[in-house]
Each structure stands twice: as C-alpha cells, then as structure tokens.
N, C-alpha and C positions, 0 to 999 in steps of 0.2 A: 498540570494535572489532567487536562483534557487529552493531551497527546499521550501521556502515560497510560490512560485508560484505553485509548484506541490501540496502542501497541500491545497491551495486555490481551485484548480480544483477538488481535491479529496473531499473537503468539499461540493462543488456543486454536485458532483457525489453522495455523501451520501444522500443529500436531494432528488435528482432525484431517487436514488435507492429505496426509500420508495415506489415509484409507482410500482416497479416490484413485490412487495409483497402485497400491499394494493389494487392494481387494479385501482388506481386513480393517475393522474399526479399531480393534486392539489386538495385540499379539495373540495368536491362536484363539481368537474370540469370534465375534459375529462376522459372518461372511458378507461382503459388499460387492456389488457389481463394479468392475473397473470402469471408470468414468473418463471420457474423452475431455481434454483441456477445453475444447470449444463449449461443450455442454456445461462444464463446471463454471466457466466464465459467464456464459449466457444465463444460467439459472441464478447465479449470485445476484446480478443486477435486476433481473426480471422479477424474481420473488420479492426482492427488496422494494421495488416500485409498487408491486401489487399490494404489499403490506402497508406501505406508507401513503400511497396516493389517495385512497378513499378516506382515510383518516384526516389528512390535511385538507382535502376538498370540502369535507363536511364541516371542518372547524373554521377555515379561512376563506374558501370560495374565491371571490374576485380579488382578494388581497394577494393572491399568488401570482397575479399578472405582472409581467415584466415587459419592458420595451422590446420590440423585435430584434434590435441589434444585440442587446444583452442576452436575450433568449438564445440567439445563435451562438454567442460566446459560451454560454453555459452548456449548450448541446455539444459544442466542440470539445469542451472540457470533459464531458461524459464519454465521448467516443475516443478521442485521441489521448485522454488522460486515464480515466477509470477503466474503461473497457480494454484499451490497448495494454495498459500495465498489467492488468489481471491475466489476460490471455498470454502475452509473451512470457510472463513469469512462469506460468504453468507449462508452456511449451519448453522453456529452458529447463525446468525440473525434469520433464519427460525425456528430453534429449540428452541431458547431462546427469545431474543429481541435485538434491536440495542445496548442498553446500555451495556448489558452483553457481546455481541460480541466485542465491541470496547475495553472494559477494559481487556478482555482476550488477544486480539491481541496486545494491547499496554503494555503487559508485555515483549514484544520483546526487548526494550532497556536494560532490566536486562540481558537477554540472550546474547546480543551482548557484553555487558561489561564483563560478566563472561567468554565468549569465548576469548575475546581479552586479558584479564588478565591471563587466564589459559595458553594461547599460548605464553605468554611473550611478546606480541606485544604492551601492554600498562601497566601502573601501576595503581593500584586501589587508585588513589589520592582522597583526600577529595572532591575536586571540581567535579570530575567525578561521584563519588558515590552519592554525594548530588544532582547533576543535574539529574541523572537517577531516584532517589527516588522522587524528586520534580515533575518530568515529569509524572511519574506513578500516584502519588497522585493527581496532577493537572487534569489529564485525568479522574480520578475517580470522582472528584468533578464536572468537566465540564459536563459530561454526565448525572449527576443527580442521581447517585446511592445512595449516602449518604443522608439520610433524606427523601427519596422518596419511598423506598422499590422497587427500580427498578431492583435489581439484581435477575435474574430468573435462578434457577438451573435446568438443564436438562442434564443427563449424556452424551448423544450424542452431544448435543450442546456445552457443556463445553470441551469435547475432541476435537471437531472441532475447537473451538476457540483457544485452545492451539496449535493445529497443524498449525493454521494460524499464530500464534506468531512465531513458529519455522521457518516457511517458510519465513516470513517477515524478521526475523533475518538473515536467510541464504542468501537471495539475497542482503541484505545490505553488509555483509562481502564479499561474493563472487563477487558481482557487483563491489565493490571498487577495488578488485584485478584485474578484467578484464578491468575495465575502466582506470586503470593505463597504459594499453598497447594499447587499441583500442578506436576509436572514439565512442561516445555515440550512434550515429545513427546506426553504425554497430552492436553494442551490442543489441540495441533495435530491430533491424530488425530480428536478429537470435533468440532472446528470444521470440518474438511474433510468429515467424515462428514455432519454436519447440513446443511452447505451443499450437498453432493452430493444428499442426499435431497430437499431443498427444490427444487433445480433439476429433479429427476426428476418432481416433481409439476407443476411449471410447464411443462416441456418433456419429455414422455415419450420413450422410446427410438424408437418408430415415427416420431415427427416428426424426430428426428435422422437416422434412416436415409433418410427422404424427401428430405433435403437433398442426398444423393448426392455427398458429398465424396470426393475422390480419396484413394488410399492415401498419397500424398505429403502431403496436407493433414492426415491423421490422424497421421502421423509428426511433422509440425511441431507439432501440438497436444500430443502426448505430450511432446516435448522442451520445448515452451513451458511446460507445466505444471510441469516439474521446475525450470526456470530462474526462473519467475515466482512460484511458490507454495511448493513443497516446500522448496527450498533457502533462499530469502530469509526465509520466515516462521519457519523453524527458527532462523535467526540473530536475526530481529527479536524473537521471543518470548524468546529467551535474553537479549537486551538489556533487554527490559521487566521481566525478573526483577530486574535490578540498578539500573535507572534509573526515576525517577518519570515519569509520562506527559509532562509538559511538556518535560523534557530529551530524552526519547526521540523525541518528534514533531518537535522542532526539529532533532535530528540526522538525522531522516528526510528533511529538505530536501536532503540530499546526492543524492537520487535524480535530480532534474532536472539537477544538476551532472554526475553521471556520465553521464546520457543524452546531454548535449551533448558532453562530452569524448569519449565512445565514438563518437558519430556523426562527430566531427571526425577521429578516428584511423581508424575503419573505413570511413567513407564519404567522407572528404576534405572535409567541410564546414568552413568557416572560422569561427573564433571572433572575433566583433566585440569592440571595446573595452568596450562596455557589458555584454556577456556575461561578459567577464573580471572586470569590476568586481562583477557579480552573484555570481560564484564566490567572490570575496574576502569579500563581505558575508555569504554563507551560512557560510563557514568561521569568520568572526568571531562570528557568532551562536552557532554550536556551542560555540566556546571560551567565550564570555561566559556562556551558560546553565549551563555546567559549573562555573563558579567558585563556591566556597563563599561564603555571605553572612556574612562575618566581622564586618563593621561592625554588622550588624543583630543579631548573635548569634542568628541564626535556626536553629531545628531543623526538619529535614525532616519534614513531616507524613506520617503513614502513611495510605495510601489505603484507605478503607473499601469494603466490598463494595457494589455498586450494587443498590439495592432495586428 
C-alpha cells in the first residue's frame, strides 16, 4: 500500500515533469519557463527539506540525532541515491526521451536482485527472477517502446539512464538497511538535507538567481517538490521498512503504469493494446514477487548494512 501510494504520486509527478521540458503545464495551456535538469533536481530536495525540517525539529528535537557513522551513511544515501537518481533520470529524459529514460531506470530491479543474490542475502528463486523479468518487460510495453519506435539512442542519455538505474538500486538496498534502524522521517530529513547541501555546492544560489525564473516557475517547483519527493518518498521509505529491496523495487514499477494511466485520463492519451498488456504484466510481477516461497521452505534473509 505504501509503495503503491508513492508510485501514484510519482506518476503524477512524471506527468507534471513534462512541463519542465516542454514549457507548458497542459497542452496549449499555461506557459512555463523551460527548467534545467539541475535546477529541477536541486529544487525538489531543497524545498522538501525546507518544508520538512522545521516541522520535525519542532516536534522531535534531539530525538533526531543519529550516530556519526550512520549519519554519514544516510547522507551518502541522499547524495548517491536520491540526488543522483533524480538528476541522471532528468538528464536521460532531456538527451533521449521519457520512454527511453524510464526503461533504462527500470533495469534497477535486475541490479537489486543481482546484488542481493551475490551477497547471499536472497536466493535466485524462480518466482523472484520471473517477477523481475516480468516487471522490466511490462515497463517496456507500458511506455510504448515496442511497436512505436520510441526508443531513442543517445550516448550521453543512455549513460545517464544507466547511472539513474544504479542510483535507484542503491537507495533501495541502502535505504532498507537504514530504515531497519531508524524512523522513515529521520532518514528522509537527512537524505533531503544532504542532497540539498550537495546541490548547493554544485550550483550555488547566485547561479540559480541568474536563471531568472518567473514567479510561476518557482511556484511550480515548490508544488512539484512536494508531489515528487516529500510525499512519495515518505510513503516509499515506509514501504522499505516492511519489504525487502527486491519486492519493493518490483512494486515501484507501478510508476510508469500510473504515469500512462494518468496521462490517459488527464490528457486524453489513448492506451494501446500492448500498453494494456504491459500493465497486466507489471501487476502480475508484483503479485508474484510477494508470494511466499513455500515449496523452497525459504527464510527471508535480513539485509546487512552496506559497508
């Protein structure tokens, strides 16, 4: 339920995100400044931290303290996980297209499964492998690559998309480990803080002001940060507390499903038969990966902290 809520919000964000690159919030509607991927990534985490930080500090204060070693791990998760996955995903969209960026990022379930099996934290069971493959195939069909010529190769874009996949896989595995010990709000606070500080070093405030974005663009960025980071990550981290990484990341493949369905409802885009089949495959993958391994008598391995 938590993961589904997160992916629904990400689906809305994906629809809104088109405006950042097309300059229009809706077809032939409100004009919007074209927004650089760096600004989009930076504003998402920065506004989220500014909205969440004061509230949590007022409510919890010293209860938010974590040991230095774990604080460093959470900050690493924020920079190499959340910040990197967001930025490289948007660069992939800019250099290729949305369909290509999504399918590259959603090779992440394969990476998570390979990592978990290699570390001996899970077994490569038939249900897990099948679920991961079904999820990736389903995403491919949902975003309309097959039969539409939608896959666009660009070296920089493909590399960015693969980096996004690695970062997405990283914060699924690392996030699960940290969320086993800390409250999701604490982890979310420090991941957005570290990502925001990192982006300030890369792109200082005077460079942001030099872009001369309109007031409407800043309002859009504020709302976009709440819909794409603060809301969905709070749900996703809650899900990671209860699901091991492979199950969580397979369930996250609902994001492109929601993106397509929301676009069909809100923008009047038609669902093709192959896209409908893709939705069915993603749903089947999610059900399959949640089934207990009764015949194998398998026990779920506990994820160890990442060294």
